[in-house]
mmCIF file of the N, C-alpha and C atoms, coordinates in Angstrom:
data_MODEL
# 
_entry.id   MODEL 
# 
loop_
_atom_site.group_PDB 
_atom_site.id 
_atom_site.type_symbol 
_atom_site.label_atom_id 
_atom_site.label_alt_id 
_atom_site.label_comp_id 
_atom_site.label_asym_id 
_atom_site.label_entity_id 
_atom_site.label_seq_id 
_atom_site.pdbx_PDB_ins_code 
_atom_site.Cartn_x 
_atom_site.Cartn_y 
_atom_site.Cartn_z 
_atom_site.occupancy 
_atom_site.B_iso_or_equiv 
_atom_site.pdbx_formal_charge 
_atom_site.auth_seq_id 
_atom_site.auth_comp_id 
_atom_site.auth_asym_id 
_atom_site.auth_atom_id 
_atom_site.pdbx_PDB_model_num 
ATOM 1   N N  . UNK A 1 1  ? -11.826 11.899  -22.356 1.00 0.00 ? 1  UNK A N  1 
ATOM 2   C CA . UNK A 1 1  ? -10.618 11.174  -21.563 1.00 0.00 ? 1  UNK A CA 1 
ATOM 3   C C  . UNK A 1 1  ? -9.859  10.432  -22.189 1.00 0.00 ? 1  UNK A C  1 
ATOM 4   N N  . UNK A 1 2  ? -8.585  10.202  -22.336 1.00 0.00 ? 2  UNK A N  1 
ATOM 5   C CA . UNK A 1 2  ? -8.170  9.170   -23.157 1.00 0.00 ? 2  UNK A CA 1 
ATOM 6   C C  . UNK A 1 2  ? -7.477  7.896   -22.134 1.00 0.00 ? 2  UNK A C  1 
ATOM 7   N N  . UNK A 1 3  ? -7.879  8.056   -20.659 1.00 0.00 ? 3  UNK A N  1 
ATOM 8   C CA . UNK A 1 3  ? -6.814  7.332   -19.859 1.00 0.00 ? 3  UNK A CA 1 
ATOM 9   C C  . UNK A 1 3  ? -5.572  8.272   -19.591 1.00 0.00 ? 3  UNK A C  1 
ATOM 10  N N  . UNK A 1 4  ? -4.546  8.929   -20.656 1.00 0.00 ? 4  UNK A N  1 
ATOM 11  C CA . UNK A 1 4  ? -3.007  9.528   -20.840 1.00 0.00 ? 4  UNK A CA 1 
ATOM 12  C C  . UNK A 1 4  ? -3.166  10.470  -19.852 1.00 0.00 ? 4  UNK A C  1 
ATOM 13  N N  . UNK A 1 5  ? -2.473  10.797  -19.009 1.00 0.00 ? 5  UNK A N  1 
ATOM 14  C CA . UNK A 1 5  ? -2.097  11.938  -17.999 1.00 0.00 ? 5  UNK A CA 1 
ATOM 15  C C  . UNK A 1 5  ? -1.483  13.217  -19.510 1.00 0.00 ? 5  UNK A C  1 
ATOM 16  N N  . UNK A 1 6  ? -1.805  14.428  -19.109 1.00 0.00 ? 6  UNK A N  1 
ATOM 17  C CA . UNK A 1 6  ? -1.540  15.230  -19.736 1.00 0.00 ? 6  UNK A CA 1 
ATOM 18  C C  . UNK A 1 6  ? -0.368  16.099  -19.201 1.00 0.00 ? 6  UNK A C  1 
ATOM 19  N N  . UNK A 1 7  ? 0.794   16.748  -20.012 1.00 0.00 ? 7  UNK A N  1 
ATOM 20  C CA . UNK A 1 7  ? 1.475   17.483  -19.148 1.00 0.00 ? 7  UNK A CA 1 
ATOM 21  C C  . UNK A 1 7  ? 0.896   18.623  -18.141 1.00 0.00 ? 7  UNK A C  1 
ATOM 22  N N  . UNK A 1 8  ? 0.001   19.120  -18.520 1.00 0.00 ? 8  UNK A N  1 
ATOM 23  C CA . UNK A 1 8  ? -0.845  20.240  -17.502 1.00 0.00 ? 8  UNK A CA 1 
ATOM 24  C C  . UNK A 1 8  ? -1.036  19.169  -16.097 1.00 0.00 ? 8  UNK A C  1 
ATOM 25  N N  . UNK A 1 9  ? -1.465  17.656  -16.288 1.00 0.00 ? 9  UNK A N  1 
ATOM 26  C CA . UNK A 1 9  ? -1.489  17.292  -14.951 1.00 0.00 ? 9  UNK A CA 1 
ATOM 27  C C  . UNK A 1 9  ? -0.324  17.216  -14.045 1.00 0.00 ? 9  UNK A C  1 
ATOM 28  N N  . UNK A 1 10 ? 0.633   16.586  -14.943 1.00 0.00 ? 10 UNK A N  1 
ATOM 29  C CA . UNK A 1 10 ? 1.853   16.411  -13.745 1.00 0.00 ? 10 UNK A CA 1 
ATOM 30  C C  . UNK A 1 10 ? 2.372   17.351  -13.512 1.00 0.00 ? 10 UNK A C  1 
ATOM 31  N N  . UNK A 1 11 ? 2.396   18.836  -14.271 1.00 0.00 ? 11 UNK A N  1 
ATOM 32  C CA . UNK A 1 11 ? 2.678   19.940  -13.767 1.00 0.00 ? 11 UNK A CA 1 
ATOM 33  C C  . UNK A 1 11 ? 1.722   20.175  -12.236 1.00 0.00 ? 11 UNK A C  1 
ATOM 34  N N  . UNK A 1 12 ? 0.565   20.136  -12.493 1.00 0.00 ? 12 UNK A N  1 
ATOM 35  C CA . UNK A 1 12 ? -0.261  20.314  -11.278 1.00 0.00 ? 12 UNK A CA 1 
ATOM 36  C C  . UNK A 1 12 ? 0.342   19.432  -10.423 1.00 0.00 ? 12 UNK A C  1 
ATOM 37  N N  . UNK A 1 13 ? 0.416   18.181  -10.315 1.00 0.00 ? 13 UNK A N  1 
ATOM 38  C CA . UNK A 1 13 ? 0.934   17.149  -9.258  1.00 0.00 ? 13 UNK A CA 1 
ATOM 39  C C  . UNK A 1 13 ? 2.307   17.974  -8.763  1.00 0.00 ? 13 UNK A C  1 
ATOM 40  N N  . UNK A 1 14 ? 3.080   18.183  -9.437  1.00 0.00 ? 14 UNK A N  1 
ATOM 41  C CA . UNK A 1 14 ? 4.097   18.422  -9.189  1.00 0.00 ? 14 UNK A CA 1 
ATOM 42  C C  . UNK A 1 14 ? 4.438   20.389  -8.549  1.00 0.00 ? 14 UNK A C  1 
ATOM 43  N N  . UNK A 1 15 ? 3.521   20.195  -8.156  1.00 0.00 ? 15 UNK A N  1 
ATOM 44  C CA . UNK A 1 15 ? 3.222   21.882  -7.276  1.00 0.00 ? 15 UNK A CA 1 
ATOM 45  C C  . UNK A 1 15 ? 3.151   21.869  -6.044  1.00 0.00 ? 15 UNK A C  1 
ATOM 46  N N  . UNK A 1 16 ? 2.833   20.354  -5.951  1.00 0.00 ? 16 UNK A N  1 
ATOM 47  C CA . UNK A 1 16 ? 2.575   20.083  -4.309  1.00 0.00 ? 16 UNK A CA 1 
ATOM 48  C C  . UNK A 1 16 ? 3.353   20.079  -3.479  1.00 0.00 ? 16 UNK A C  1 
ATOM 49  N N  . UNK A 1 17 ? 2.997   20.359  -2.381  1.00 0.00 ? 17 UNK A N  1 
ATOM 50  C CA . UNK A 1 17 ? 4.067   20.388  -1.380  1.00 0.00 ? 17 UNK A CA 1 
ATOM 51  C C  . UNK A 1 17 ? 4.387   19.377  -1.318  1.00 0.00 ? 17 UNK A C  1 
ATOM 52  N N  . UNK A 1 18 ? 6.508   19.364  -1.045  1.00 0.00 ? 18 UNK A N  1 
ATOM 53  C CA . UNK A 1 18 ? 6.409   18.017  -0.497  1.00 0.00 ? 18 UNK A CA 1 
ATOM 54  C C  . UNK A 1 18 ? 5.799   17.175  0.437   1.00 0.00 ? 18 UNK A C  1 
ATOM 55  N N  . UNK A 1 19 ? 5.852   17.558  1.305   1.00 0.00 ? 19 UNK A N  1 
ATOM 56  C CA . UNK A 1 19 ? 5.232   16.866  2.272   1.00 0.00 ? 19 UNK A CA 1 
ATOM 57  C C  . UNK A 1 19 ? 4.223   15.949  2.116   1.00 0.00 ? 19 UNK A C  1 
ATOM 58  N N  . UNK A 1 20 ? 3.124   16.626  1.022   1.00 0.00 ? 20 UNK A N  1 
ATOM 59  C CA . UNK A 1 20 ? 2.174   16.463  0.860   1.00 0.00 ? 20 UNK A CA 1 
ATOM 60  C C  . UNK A 1 20 ? 2.464   14.962  -0.329  1.00 0.00 ? 20 UNK A C  1 
ATOM 61  N N  . UNK A 1 21 ? 2.995   15.144  -0.798  1.00 0.00 ? 21 UNK A N  1 
ATOM 62  C CA . UNK A 1 21 ? 3.183   14.086  -1.422  1.00 0.00 ? 21 UNK A CA 1 
ATOM 63  C C  . UNK A 1 21 ? 4.308   12.962  -0.905  1.00 0.00 ? 21 UNK A C  1 
ATOM 64  N N  . UNK A 1 22 ? 5.224   12.940  0.236   1.00 0.00 ? 22 UNK A N  1 
ATOM 65  C CA . UNK A 1 22 ? 5.785   12.065  0.900   1.00 0.00 ? 22 UNK A CA 1 
ATOM 66  C C  . UNK A 1 22 ? 4.341   11.527  1.938   1.00 0.00 ? 22 UNK A C  1 
ATOM 67  N N  . UNK A 1 23 ? 3.714   11.833  2.149   1.00 0.00 ? 23 UNK A N  1 
ATOM 68  C CA . UNK A 1 23 ? 2.682   11.752  2.904   1.00 0.00 ? 23 UNK A CA 1 
ATOM 69  C C  . UNK A 1 23 ? 2.001   10.625  2.353   1.00 0.00 ? 23 UNK A C  1 
ATOM 70  N N  . UNK A 1 24 ? 1.340   10.678  0.871   1.00 0.00 ? 24 UNK A N  1 
ATOM 71  C CA . UNK A 1 24 ? 0.526   9.714   0.270   1.00 0.00 ? 24 UNK A CA 1 
ATOM 72  C C  . UNK A 1 24 ? 2.142   8.476   0.030   1.00 0.00 ? 24 UNK A C  1 
ATOM 73  N N  . UNK A 1 25 ? 2.627   8.919   0.236   1.00 0.00 ? 25 UNK A N  1 
ATOM 74  C CA . UNK A 1 25 ? 3.773   7.399   -0.567  1.00 0.00 ? 25 UNK A CA 1 
ATOM 75  C C  . UNK A 1 25 ? 3.413   7.026   1.012   1.00 0.00 ? 25 UNK A C  1 
ATOM 76  N N  . UNK A 1 26 ? 3.834   7.699   2.386   1.00 0.00 ? 26 UNK A N  1 
ATOM 77  C CA . UNK A 1 26 ? 3.953   6.658   3.437   1.00 0.00 ? 26 UNK A CA 1 
ATOM 78  C C  . UNK A 1 26 ? 3.018   6.090   3.483   1.00 0.00 ? 26 UNK A C  1 
ATOM 79  N N  . UNK A 1 27 ? 1.740   7.401   3.306   1.00 0.00 ? 27 UNK A N  1 
ATOM 80  C CA . UNK A 1 27 ? 0.250   6.110   3.740   1.00 0.00 ? 27 UNK A CA 1 
ATOM 81  C C  . UNK A 1 27 ? 0.067   4.739   2.904   1.00 0.00 ? 27 UNK A C  1 
ATOM 82  N N  . UNK A 1 28 ? 0.554   4.886   1.766   1.00 0.00 ? 28 UNK A N  1 
ATOM 83  C CA . UNK A 1 28 ? 0.468   3.917   0.698   1.00 0.00 ? 28 UNK A CA 1 
ATOM 84  C C  . UNK A 1 28 ? 1.455   2.774   1.426   1.00 0.00 ? 28 UNK A C  1 
ATOM 85  N N  . UNK A 1 29 ? 2.576   3.261   2.038   1.00 0.00 ? 29 UNK A N  1 
ATOM 86  C CA . UNK A 1 29 ? 3.494   2.054   2.459   1.00 0.00 ? 29 UNK A CA 1 
ATOM 87  C C  . UNK A 1 29 ? 3.042   1.261   3.142   1.00 0.00 ? 29 UNK A C  1 
ATOM 88  N N  . UNK A 1 30 ? 2.550   2.178   4.556   1.00 0.00 ? 30 UNK A N  1 
ATOM 89  C CA . UNK A 1 30 ? 1.790   1.486   5.715   1.00 0.00 ? 30 UNK A CA 1 
ATOM 90  C C  . UNK A 1 30 ? 0.638   0.757   5.520   1.00 0.00 ? 30 UNK A C  1 
ATOM 91  N N  . UNK A 1 31 ? -0.601  1.117   4.395   1.00 0.00 ? 31 UNK A N  1 
ATOM 92  C CA . UNK A 1 31 ? -1.334  0.681   4.285   1.00 0.00 ? 31 UNK A CA 1 
ATOM 93  C C  . UNK A 1 31 ? -0.994  -0.746  3.369   1.00 0.00 ? 31 UNK A C  1 
ATOM 94  N N  . UNK A 1 32 ? -0.112  -0.654  2.641   1.00 0.00 ? 32 UNK A N  1 
ATOM 95  C CA . UNK A 1 32 ? 0.553   -2.174  1.752   1.00 0.00 ? 32 UNK A CA 1 
ATOM 96  C C  . UNK A 1 32 ? 0.810   -3.110  3.063   1.00 0.00 ? 32 UNK A C  1 
ATOM 97  N N  . UNK A 1 33 ? 1.951   -2.673  3.716   1.00 0.00 ? 33 UNK A N  1 
ATOM 98  C CA . UNK A 1 33 ? 2.214   -3.206  4.804   1.00 0.00 ? 33 UNK A CA 1 
ATOM 99  C C  . UNK A 1 33 ? 1.581   -3.988  5.513   1.00 0.00 ? 33 UNK A C  1 
ATOM 100 N N  . UNK A 1 34 ? 0.418   -3.256  6.215   1.00 0.00 ? 34 UNK A N  1 
ATOM 101 C CA . UNK A 1 34 ? -0.356  -3.476  6.675   1.00 0.00 ? 34 UNK A CA 1 
ATOM 102 C C  . UNK A 1 34 ? -1.206  -4.785  6.307   1.00 0.00 ? 34 UNK A C  1 
ATOM 103 N N  . UNK A 1 35 ? -2.184  -4.458  5.024   1.00 0.00 ? 35 UNK A N  1 
ATOM 104 C CA . UNK A 1 35 ? -2.370  -5.529  4.182   1.00 0.00 ? 35 UNK A CA 1 
ATOM 105 C C  . UNK A 1 35 ? -1.672  -6.803  4.391   1.00 0.00 ? 35 UNK A C  1 
ATOM 106 N N  . UNK A 1 36 ? -0.599  -6.768  3.773   1.00 0.00 ? 36 UNK A N  1 
ATOM 107 C CA . UNK A 1 36 ? 0.563   -8.164  4.271   1.00 0.00 ? 36 UNK A CA 1 
ATOM 108 C C  . UNK A 1 36 ? 0.443   -9.006  5.723   1.00 0.00 ? 36 UNK A C  1 
ATOM 109 N N  . UNK A 1 37 ? 0.482   -7.897  6.328   1.00 0.00 ? 37 UNK A N  1 
ATOM 110 C CA . UNK A 1 37 ? 0.694   -8.480  8.164   1.00 0.00 ? 37 UNK A CA 1 
ATOM 111 C C  . UNK A 1 37 ? -1.122  -9.312  8.095   1.00 0.00 ? 37 UNK A C  1 
ATOM 112 N N  . UNK A 1 38 ? -1.922  -8.714  7.836   1.00 0.00 ? 38 UNK A N  1 
ATOM 113 C CA . UNK A 1 38 ? -3.425  -9.312  7.651   1.00 0.00 ? 38 UNK A CA 1 
ATOM 114 C C  . UNK A 1 38 ? -3.585  -10.357 6.935   1.00 0.00 ? 38 UNK A C  1 
ATOM 115 N N  . UNK A 1 39 ? -2.674  -10.731 5.706   1.00 0.00 ? 39 UNK A N  1 
ATOM 116 C CA . UNK A 1 39 ? -2.823  -11.781 4.654   1.00 0.00 ? 39 UNK A CA 1 
ATOM 117 C C  . UNK A 1 39 ? -1.877  -13.311 5.664   1.00 0.00 ? 39 UNK A C  1 
ATOM 118 N N  . UNK A 1 40 ? -0.276  -12.667 6.188   1.00 0.00 ? 40 UNK A N  1 
ATOM 119 C CA . UNK A 1 40 ? 0.187   -13.384 6.797   1.00 0.00 ? 40 UNK A CA 1 
ATOM 120 C C  . UNK A 1 40 ? -0.536  -13.987 8.228   1.00 0.00 ? 40 UNK A C  1 
ATOM 121 N N  . UNK A 1 41 ? -1.156  -13.078 8.673   1.00 0.00 ? 41 UNK A N  1 
ATOM 122 C CA . UNK A 1 41 ? -1.677  -13.299 10.145  1.00 0.00 ? 41 UNK A CA 1 
ATOM 123 C C  . UNK A 1 41 ? -2.674  -14.858 9.828   1.00 0.00 ? 41 UNK A C  1 
ATOM 124 N N  . UNK A 1 42 ? -3.890  -14.186 8.907   1.00 0.00 ? 42 UNK A N  1 
ATOM 125 C CA . UNK A 1 42 ? -4.959  -15.463 8.416   1.00 0.00 ? 42 UNK A CA 1 
ATOM 126 C C  . UNK A 1 42 ? -4.003  -16.419 8.035   1.00 0.00 ? 42 UNK A C  1 
ATOM 127 N N  . UNK A 1 43 ? -3.396  -16.664 7.302   1.00 0.00 ? 43 UNK A N  1 
ATOM 128 C CA . UNK A 1 43 ? -2.578  -17.733 7.094   1.00 0.00 ? 43 UNK A CA 1 
ATOM 129 C C  . UNK A 1 43 ? -1.912  -18.627 8.184   1.00 0.00 ? 43 UNK A C  1 
ATOM 130 N N  . UNK A 1 44 ? -1.082  -18.328 8.214   1.00 0.00 ? 44 UNK A N  1 
ATOM 131 C CA . UNK A 1 44 ? -0.590  -18.562 10.265  1.00 0.00 ? 44 UNK A CA 1 
ATOM 132 C C  . UNK A 1 44 ? -2.036  -18.986 10.881  1.00 0.00 ? 44 UNK A C  1 
ATOM 133 N N  . UNK A 1 45 ? -3.243  -18.335 10.644  1.00 0.00 ? 45 UNK A N  1 
ATOM 134 C CA . UNK A 1 45 ? -4.372  -19.036 11.655  1.00 0.00 ? 45 UNK A CA 1 
ATOM 135 C C  . UNK A 1 45 ? -4.830  -20.293 11.259  1.00 0.00 ? 45 UNK A C  1 
ATOM 136 N N  . UNK A 1 46 ? -4.954  -20.216 9.762   1.00 0.00 ? 46 UNK A N  1 
ATOM 137 C CA . UNK A 1 46 ? -5.555  -21.406 8.848   1.00 0.00 ? 46 UNK A CA 1 
ATOM 138 C C  . UNK A 1 46 ? -4.432  -22.572 9.009   1.00 0.00 ? 46 UNK A C  1 
ATOM 139 N N  . UNK A 1 47 ? -3.133  -22.444 9.112   1.00 0.00 ? 47 UNK A N  1 
ATOM 140 C CA . UNK A 1 47 ? -1.977  -23.394 9.529   1.00 0.00 ? 47 UNK A CA 1 
ATOM 141 C C  . UNK A 1 47 ? -2.089  -23.856 10.793  1.00 0.00 ? 47 UNK A C  1 
ATOM 142 N N  . UNK A 1 48 ? -2.410  -23.085 11.519  1.00 0.00 ? 48 UNK A N  1 
ATOM 143 C CA . UNK A 1 48 ? -2.436  -23.702 12.878  1.00 0.00 ? 48 UNK A CA 1 
ATOM 144 C C  . UNK A 1 48 ? -3.508  -24.422 13.279  1.00 0.00 ? 48 UNK A C  1 
ATOM 145 N N  . UNK A 1 49 ? -4.683  -24.360 12.025  1.00 0.00 ? 49 UNK A N  1 
ATOM 146 C CA . UNK A 1 49 ? -5.814  -24.559 12.977  1.00 0.00 ? 49 UNK A CA 1 
ATOM 147 C C  . UNK A 1 49 ? -6.120  -26.155 12.240  1.00 0.00 ? 49 UNK A C  1 
ATOM 148 N N  . UNK A 1 50 ? -4.946  -26.329 11.370  1.00 0.00 ? 50 UNK A N  1 
ATOM 149 C CA . UNK A 1 50 ? -4.851  -27.757 10.076  1.00 0.00 ? 50 UNK A CA 1 
ATOM 150 C C  . UNK A 1 50 ? -3.556  -28.534 10.783  1.00 0.00 ? 50 UNK A C  1 
ATOM 151 N N  . UNK A 1 51 ? -3.311  -27.820 12.203  1.00 0.00 ? 51 UNK A N  1 
ATOM 152 C CA . UNK A 1 51 ? -2.200  -28.931 13.014  1.00 0.00 ? 51 UNK A CA 1 
ATOM 153 C C  . UNK A 1 51 ? -0.434  -28.630 12.378  1.00 0.00 ? 51 UNK A C  1 
ATOM 154 N N  . UNK A 1 52 ? -0.549  -27.196 11.729  1.00 0.00 ? 52 UNK A N  1 
ATOM 155 C CA . UNK A 1 52 ? 1.056   -27.469 11.596  1.00 0.00 ? 52 UNK A CA 1 
ATOM 156 C C  . UNK A 1 52 ? 1.496   -25.911 12.398  1.00 0.00 ? 52 UNK A C  1 
ATOM 157 N N  . UNK A 1 53 ? 2.259   -26.298 12.850  1.00 0.00 ? 53 UNK A N  1 
ATOM 158 C CA . UNK A 1 53 ? 3.001   -25.482 13.845  1.00 0.00 ? 53 UNK A CA 1 
ATOM 159 C C  . UNK A 1 53 ? 4.595   -25.330 13.441  1.00 0.00 ? 53 UNK A C  1 
ATOM 160 N N  . UNK A 1 54 ? 4.579   -24.285 13.947  1.00 0.00 ? 54 UNK A N  1 
ATOM 161 C CA . UNK A 1 54 ? 6.196   -23.653 13.812  1.00 0.00 ? 54 UNK A CA 1 
ATOM 162 C C  . UNK A 1 54 ? 7.477   -24.181 14.676  1.00 0.00 ? 54 UNK A C  1 
ATOM 163 N N  . UNK A 1 55 ? 6.329   -24.917 16.045  1.00 0.00 ? 55 UNK A N  1 
ATOM 164 C CA . UNK A 1 55 ? 7.073   -25.294 16.804  1.00 0.00 ? 55 UNK A CA 1 
ATOM 165 C C  . UNK A 1 55 ? 7.007   -27.078 17.738  1.00 0.00 ? 55 UNK A C  1 
# 
């Protein structure tokens, strides 16, 4: 394997149903938003612990 996708691999991926491809897109988006929320929450917790407050 050279690490590159062949034309056959791309054609096989395009044959998958639209709902399945959109499902993967939605799962990746939800995962990235969730990860961002967790990181932001941890940063806020550490800032509050250090005495930095927003009000």
